[in-house]
One Martini backbone bead per residue (centre of mass of N, CA, C, O) as a GRO file, in nm:
protein
  296
    1UNK     BB    1  -1.872  -1.157   0.822
    2UNK     BB    2  -1.735  -1.219   0.501
    3UNK     BB    3  -1.767  -1.538   0.339
    4UNK     BB    4  -1.719  -1.800   0.180
    5UNK     BB    5  -1.920  -2.078   0.137
    6UNK     BB    6  -1.667  -2.189  -0.028
    7UNK     BB    7  -1.328  -2.214   0.046
    8UNK     BB    8  -1.249  -2.112   0.303
    9UNK     BB    9  -1.008  -2.017   0.509
   10UNK     BB   10  -0.892  -2.246   0.752
   11UNK     BB   11  -0.678  -2.067   0.919
   12UNK     BB   12  -0.951  -1.908   0.980
   13UNK     BB   13  -1.145  -1.828   1.273
   14UNK     BB   14  -1.410  -1.696   1.380
   15UNK     BB   15  -1.550  -1.577   1.626
   16UNK     BB   16  -1.825  -1.686   1.795
   17UNK     BB   17  -1.964  -1.374   1.799
   18UNK     BB   18  -1.955  -1.381   1.485
   19UNK     BB   19  -2.116  -1.291   1.209
   20UNK     BB   20  -2.181  -1.496   0.921
   21UNK     BB   21  -2.157  -1.425   0.578
   22UNK     BB   22  -2.194  -1.462   0.189
   23UNK     BB   23  -2.257  -1.145   0.134
   24UNK     BB   24  -2.291  -0.817   0.091
   25UNK     BB   25  -2.601  -0.805   0.114
   26UNK     BB   26  -2.616  -0.947   0.392
   27UNK     BB   27  -2.458  -0.726   0.544
   28UNK     BB   28  -2.655  -0.497   0.492
   29UNK     BB   29  -2.902  -0.634   0.627
   30UNK     BB   30  -2.740  -0.644   0.913
   31UNK     BB   31  -2.608  -0.348   0.957
   32UNK     BB   32  -2.348  -0.244   0.858
   33UNK     BB   33  -2.097   0.014   0.920
   34UNK     BB   34  -1.835  -0.134   0.785
   35UNK     BB   35  -1.626  -0.191   0.499
   36UNK     BB   36  -1.359  -0.419   0.438
   37UNK     BB   37  -1.158  -0.439   0.156
   38UNK     BB   38  -0.984  -0.781   0.115
   39UNK     BB   39  -0.981  -0.884  -0.157
   40UNK     BB   40  -0.899  -0.926  -0.448
   41UNK     BB   41  -0.798  -0.680  -0.651
   42UNK     BB   42  -1.007  -0.729  -0.889
   43UNK     BB   43  -1.261  -0.689  -0.663
   44UNK     BB   44  -1.268  -0.406  -0.530
   45UNK     BB   45  -1.459  -0.228  -0.701
   46UNK     BB   46  -1.718  -0.397  -0.700
   47UNK     BB   47  -1.752  -0.401  -0.393
   48UNK     BB   48  -1.747  -0.093  -0.342
   49UNK     BB   49  -1.992  -0.022  -0.523
   50UNK     BB   50  -2.198  -0.170  -0.351
   51UNK     BB   51  -2.159   0.001  -0.100
   52UNK     BB   52  -2.223   0.277  -0.222
   53UNK     BB   53  -2.513   0.204  -0.321
   54UNK     BB   54  -2.587   0.137  -0.001
   55UNK     BB   55  -2.437   0.351   0.192
   56UNK     BB   56  -2.159   0.215   0.273
   57UNK     BB   57  -1.888   0.225   0.429
   58UNK     BB   58  -1.535   0.231   0.305
   59UNK     BB   59  -1.234   0.022   0.325
   60UNK     BB   60  -0.941  -0.004   0.122
   61UNK     BB   61  -0.728  -0.211   0.024
   62UNK     BB   62  -0.441  -0.239  -0.102
   63UNK     BB   63  -0.505  -0.183  -0.391
   64UNK     BB   64  -0.764  -0.040  -0.550
   65UNK     BB   65  -0.642  -0.167  -0.822
   66UNK     BB   66  -0.558  -0.284  -1.170
   67UNK     BB   67  -0.754  -0.042  -1.279
   68UNK     BB   68  -0.765   0.284  -1.352
   69UNK     BB   69  -1.054   0.333  -1.459
   70UNK     BB   70  -1.197   0.192  -1.222
   71UNK     BB   71  -1.083   0.373  -0.998
   72UNK     BB   72  -1.203   0.639  -1.105
   73UNK     BB   73  -1.496   0.546  -1.092
   74UNK     BB   74  -1.505   0.504  -0.788
   75UNK     BB   75  -1.430   0.789  -0.695
   76UNK     BB   76  -1.671   0.925  -0.834
   77UNK     BB   77  -1.901   0.764  -0.699
   78UNK     BB   78  -1.839   0.848  -0.407
   79UNK     BB   79  -1.865   1.155  -0.448
   80UNK     BB   80  -2.159   1.157  -0.561
   81UNK     BB   81  -2.280   0.996  -0.301
   82UNK     BB   82  -2.128   1.067  -0.023
   83UNK     BB   83  -1.943   0.833   0.056
   84UNK     BB   84  -1.757   0.679   0.278
   85UNK     BB   85  -1.413   0.663   0.141
   86UNK     BB   86  -1.110   0.465   0.181
   87UNK     BB   87  -0.770   0.404   0.251
   88UNK     BB   88  -0.524   0.133   0.342
   89UNK     BB   89  -0.234   0.300   0.442
   90UNK     BB   90  -0.025   0.185   0.682
   91UNK     BB   91   0.259   0.325   0.637
   92UNK     BB   92   0.167   0.608   0.752
   93UNK     BB   93   0.192   0.470   1.065
   94UNK     BB   94   0.484   0.455   1.065
   95UNK     BB   95   0.713   0.613   1.247
   96UNK     BB   96   0.945   0.652   1.039
   97UNK     BB   97   0.767   0.760   0.803
   98UNK     BB   98   0.630   0.992   0.953
   99UNK     BB   99   0.883   1.141   1.053
  100UNK     BB  100   1.015   1.187   0.780
  101UNK     BB  101   0.799   1.369   0.663
  102UNK     BB  102   0.829   1.592   0.877
  103UNK     BB  103   1.130   1.654   0.816
  104UNK     BB  104   1.095   1.736   0.526
  105UNK     BB  105   0.891   1.969   0.577
  106UNK     BB  106   1.113   2.115   0.777
  107UNK     BB  107   1.406   2.097   0.628
  108UNK     BB  108   1.632   1.905   0.760
  109UNK     BB  109   1.779   1.826   0.457
  110UNK     BB  110   1.668   2.021   0.282
  111UNK     BB  111   1.680   1.976  -0.034
  112UNK     BB  112   1.545   1.744  -0.232
  113UNK     BB  113   1.710   1.548  -0.472
  114UNK     BB  114   1.658   1.239  -0.382
  115UNK     BB  115   1.490   0.907  -0.398
  116UNK     BB  116   1.456   0.591  -0.214
  117UNK     BB  117   1.275   0.274  -0.249
  118UNK     BB  118   1.179  -0.046  -0.083
  119UNK     BB  119   1.011  -0.379  -0.159
  120UNK     BB  120   1.147  -0.695  -0.052
  121UNK     BB  121   1.030  -1.027  -0.106
  122UNK     BB  122   0.880  -1.360  -0.026
  123UNK     BB  123   0.599  -1.502  -0.119
  124UNK     BB  124   0.608  -1.793   0.022
  125UNK     BB  125   0.613  -1.632   0.320
  126UNK     BB  126   0.347  -1.488   0.362
  127UNK     BB  127   0.139  -1.762   0.331
  128UNK     BB  128   0.197  -2.065   0.472
  129UNK     BB  129  -0.116  -2.178   0.454
  130UNK     BB  130  -0.062  -2.146   0.138
  131UNK     BB  131  -0.060  -2.156  -0.200
  132UNK     BB  132   0.106  -1.914  -0.364
  133UNK     BB  133   0.004  -1.968  -0.659
  134UNK     BB  134  -0.309  -1.888  -0.550
  135UNK     BB  135  -0.256  -1.613  -0.496
  136UNK     BB  136  -0.324  -1.295  -0.578
  137UNK     BB  137  -0.019  -1.202  -0.628
  138UNK     BB  138   0.034  -1.446  -0.857
  139UNK     BB  139  -0.228  -1.347  -1.027
  140UNK     BB  140  -0.351  -1.195  -1.300
  141UNK     BB  141  -0.667  -1.258  -1.267
  142UNK     BB  142  -0.637  -1.095  -0.964
  143UNK     BB  143  -0.417  -0.851  -0.991
  144UNK     BB  144  -0.129  -0.921  -0.974
  145UNK     BB  145   0.188  -0.851  -0.861
  146UNK     BB  146   0.416  -0.624  -0.772
  147UNK     BB  147   0.226  -0.467  -0.962
  148UNK     BB  148   0.016  -0.313  -0.734
  149UNK     BB  149   0.060  -0.464  -0.460
  150UNK     BB  150   0.339  -0.273  -0.380
  151UNK     BB  151   0.226   0.055  -0.341
  152UNK     BB  152   0.317   0.205  -0.082
  153UNK     BB  153   0.566   0.372  -0.184
  154UNK     BB  154   0.406   0.544  -0.383
  155UNK     BB  155   0.229   0.677  -0.173
  156UNK     BB  156   0.458   0.795  -0.006
  157UNK     BB  157   0.567   0.989  -0.213
  158UNK     BB  158   0.300   1.143  -0.249
  159UNK     BB  159   0.280   1.231   0.049
  160UNK     BB  160   0.551   1.396   0.045
  161UNK     BB  161   0.527   1.548  -0.274
  162UNK     BB  162   0.289   1.470  -0.434
  163UNK     BB  163   0.224   1.492  -0.752
  164UNK     BB  164   0.340   1.364  -1.023
  165UNK     BB  165   0.473   1.470  -1.335
  166UNK     BB  166   0.630   1.192  -1.385
  167UNK     BB  167   0.660   0.848  -1.530
  168UNK     BB  168   0.836   0.526  -1.501
  169UNK     BB  169   0.860   0.166  -1.601
  170UNK     BB  170   0.919  -0.180  -1.488
  171UNK     BB  171   0.849  -0.526  -1.561
  172UNK     BB  172   0.899  -0.872  -1.431
  173UNK     BB  173   0.964  -1.222  -1.495
  174UNK     BB  174   1.196  -1.439  -1.354
  175UNK     BB  175   1.086  -1.752  -1.277
  176UNK     BB  176   1.138  -1.825  -0.963
  177UNK     BB  177   0.811  -1.892  -0.884
  178UNK     BB  178   0.601  -1.998  -1.097
  179UNK     BB  179   0.445  -1.747  -1.218
  180UNK     BB  180   0.239  -1.515  -1.413
  181UNK     BB  181   0.337  -1.283  -1.257
  182UNK     BB  182   0.503  -1.021  -1.180
  183UNK     BB  183   0.811  -0.998  -0.951
  184UNK     BB  184   0.919  -0.722  -1.082
  185UNK     BB  185   0.983  -0.365  -1.002
  186UNK     BB  186   1.017  -0.029  -1.154
  187UNK     BB  187   1.005   0.320  -1.038
  188UNK     BB  188   1.002   0.655  -1.182
  189UNK     BB  189   0.966   0.980  -1.031
  190UNK     BB  190   0.862   1.318  -1.084
  191UNK     BB  191   0.901   1.607  -0.881
  192UNK     BB  192   0.864   1.891  -0.744
  193UNK     BB  193   1.203   1.991  -0.669
  194UNK     BB  194   1.298   1.706  -0.775
  195UNK     BB  195   1.450   1.481  -0.958
  196UNK     BB  196   1.394   1.186  -0.809
  197UNK     BB  197   1.191   0.879  -0.758
  198UNK     BB  198   1.271   0.549  -0.654
  199UNK     BB  199   1.138   0.208  -0.704
  200UNK     BB  200   1.151  -0.123  -0.554
  201UNK     BB  201   1.013  -0.449  -0.645
  202UNK     BB  202   0.957  -0.774  -0.471
  203UNK     BB  203   0.877  -1.146  -0.470
  204UNK     BB  204   1.203  -1.288  -0.486
  205UNK     BB  205   1.330  -1.211  -0.203
  206UNK     BB  206   1.453  -1.387   0.060
  207UNK     BB  207   1.583  -1.127   0.188
  208UNK     BB  208   1.425  -0.912   0.338
  209UNK     BB  209   1.349  -0.565   0.228
  210UNK     BB  210   1.307  -0.228   0.380
  211UNK     BB  211   1.303   0.121   0.258
  212UNK     BB  212   1.488   0.444   0.275
  213UNK     BB  213   1.617   0.738   0.081
  214UNK     BB  214   1.704   1.079   0.156
  215UNK     BB  215   1.851   1.327  -0.046
  216UNK     BB  216   2.007   1.620   0.053
  217UNK     BB  217   2.170   1.929   0.072
  218UNK     BB  218   2.241   1.859   0.403
  219UNK     BB  219   2.117   1.556   0.411
  220UNK     BB  220   2.040   1.222   0.529
  221UNK     BB  221   1.761   0.992   0.510
  222UNK     BB  222   1.714   0.673   0.690
  223UNK     BB  223   1.576   0.331   0.646
  224UNK     BB  224   1.506   0.003   0.809
  225UNK     BB  225   1.325  -0.251   0.913
  226UNK     BB  226   1.562  -0.432   1.026
  227UNK     BB  227   1.673  -0.187   1.229
  228UNK     BB  228   1.471   0.024   1.340
  229UNK     BB  229   1.593   0.297   1.197
  230UNK     BB  230   1.623   0.654   1.209
  231UNK     BB  231   1.849   0.846   1.005
  232UNK     BB  232   2.089   1.117   1.029
  233UNK     BB  233   2.314   1.237   0.768
  234UNK     BB  234   2.584   1.497   0.748
  235UNK     BB  235   2.849   1.310   0.735
  236UNK     BB  236   3.142   1.125   0.761
  237UNK     BB  237   3.244   1.313   1.023
  238UNK     BB  238   2.955   1.232   1.133
  239UNK     BB  239   2.736   1.107   1.327
  240UNK     BB  240   2.458   0.951   1.351
  241UNK     BB  241   2.122   1.043   1.388
  242UNK     BB  242   1.884   0.913   1.602
  243UNK     BB  243   1.540   0.946   1.573
  244UNK     BB  244   1.462   0.627   1.560
  245UNK     BB  245   1.414   0.336   1.791
  246UNK     BB  246   1.236   0.025   1.745
  247UNK     BB  247   1.251  -0.144   2.000
  248UNK     BB  248   0.994  -0.375   1.985
  249UNK     BB  249   0.839  -0.310   1.748
  250UNK     BB  250   0.505  -0.352   1.633
  251UNK     BB  251   0.378  -0.366   1.318
  252UNK     BB  252   0.074  -0.398   1.402
  253UNK     BB  253   0.029  -0.106   1.508
  254UNK     BB  254  -0.025   0.035   1.234
  255UNK     BB  255  -0.294  -0.108   1.182
  256UNK     BB  256  -0.444  -0.022   1.438
  257UNK     BB  257  -0.414   0.283   1.390
  258UNK     BB  258  -0.558   0.292   1.121
  259UNK     BB  259  -0.832   0.179   1.220
  260UNK     BB  260  -0.880   0.389   1.441
  261UNK     BB  261  -0.879   0.635   1.254
  262UNK     BB  262  -1.121   0.549   1.084
  263UNK     BB  263  -1.329   0.521   1.314
  264UNK     BB  264  -1.307   0.810   1.423
  265UNK     BB  265  -1.392   0.953   1.165
  266UNK     BB  266  -1.665   0.821   1.127
  267UNK     BB  267  -1.784   0.893   1.413
  268UNK     BB  268  -1.708   1.218   1.362
  269UNK     BB  269  -1.770   1.306   1.057
  270UNK     BB  270  -1.513   1.246   0.896
  271UNK     BB  271  -1.292   1.205   0.683
  272UNK     BB  272  -1.082   1.014   0.553
  273UNK     BB  273  -0.748   0.995   0.608
  274UNK     BB  274  -0.757   0.832   0.322
  275UNK     BB  275  -0.815   0.882   0.012
  276UNK     BB  276  -0.896   0.747  -0.290
  277UNK     BB  277  -0.695   0.921  -0.455
  278UNK     BB  278  -0.441   0.780  -0.351
  279UNK     BB  279  -0.493   0.516  -0.507
  280UNK     BB  280  -0.500   0.640  -0.788
  281UNK     BB  281  -0.215   0.769  -0.786
  282UNK     BB  282  -0.058   0.506  -0.741
  283UNK     BB  283  -0.171   0.357  -0.993
  284UNK     BB  284  -0.062   0.557  -1.200
  285UNK     BB  285   0.232   0.479  -1.149
  286UNK     BB  286   0.211   0.171  -1.193
  287UNK     BB  287   0.102   0.202  -1.498
  288UNK     BB  288   0.397   0.286  -1.617
  289UNK     BB  289   0.473  -0.013  -1.605
  290UNK     BB  290   0.644  -0.211  -1.827
  291UNK     BB  291   0.700  -0.482  -1.985
  292UNK     BB  292   0.945  -0.682  -2.054
  293UNK     BB  293   1.077  -0.875  -2.303
  294UNK     BB  294   1.158  -1.118  -2.080
  295UNK     BB  295   0.892  -1.199  -2.012
  296UNK     BB  296   0.657  -1.479  -1.920
   0.00000   0.00000   0.00000
């Protein structure tokens, strides 16, 4: 495990049998098999490039970066070096989201007319062990802000529909959190065959909410994290069909499944389950969001 030599987060203590080093180079010398990059967003590309130069496989926590040009440089470097490098988009492993994608592909709701998704939470509740003002998500200098920090839904749209044909968006700082990064964002993307897909992101909503709605020519598909239900609605005169009801589902399972999938692929000589290009494509959508005039 690589930790800062000074100022490491005291809320986490590595297991006694885990070797702790204080630089990427030291981990390479120790013979590390895989590096999971989960430092502040602004540092992702530099850390991953060191891994690629050393020929060490790398799995990058989303977002890939806060700089589109840097992300593209990283993707190119990994391809040229032939180094195993992938993205950690855990939402692809959530049962409701994965099932919904399968149903869309099977035409279960007909032609998709439009889609909505949202990820709205309250940053002070994320890491109660630290001052949220100093967290990477709160600081512009660390690449924080609602975007690209919360880009899971953008990747999800791309996973469902392919690369967007066009996109636009806005970001704003509400002032509610006392941070310098934007805490609200909205992105609308146009995909082949559907009118539009819109996403809303927030770091300042106290009652957390997350979910999606796909409106099709034959039915509607929707879910919310809070209800743990994936529902198919074919009309007001017909009861909702519950496709998945995750009573007792542990959201940590999607992270474990994601990590297991990455390890299996690496051990089996297979490509990463989610390529770096997915991170680049999501960041390309996030980069379309411009600050509003009222931002602070």
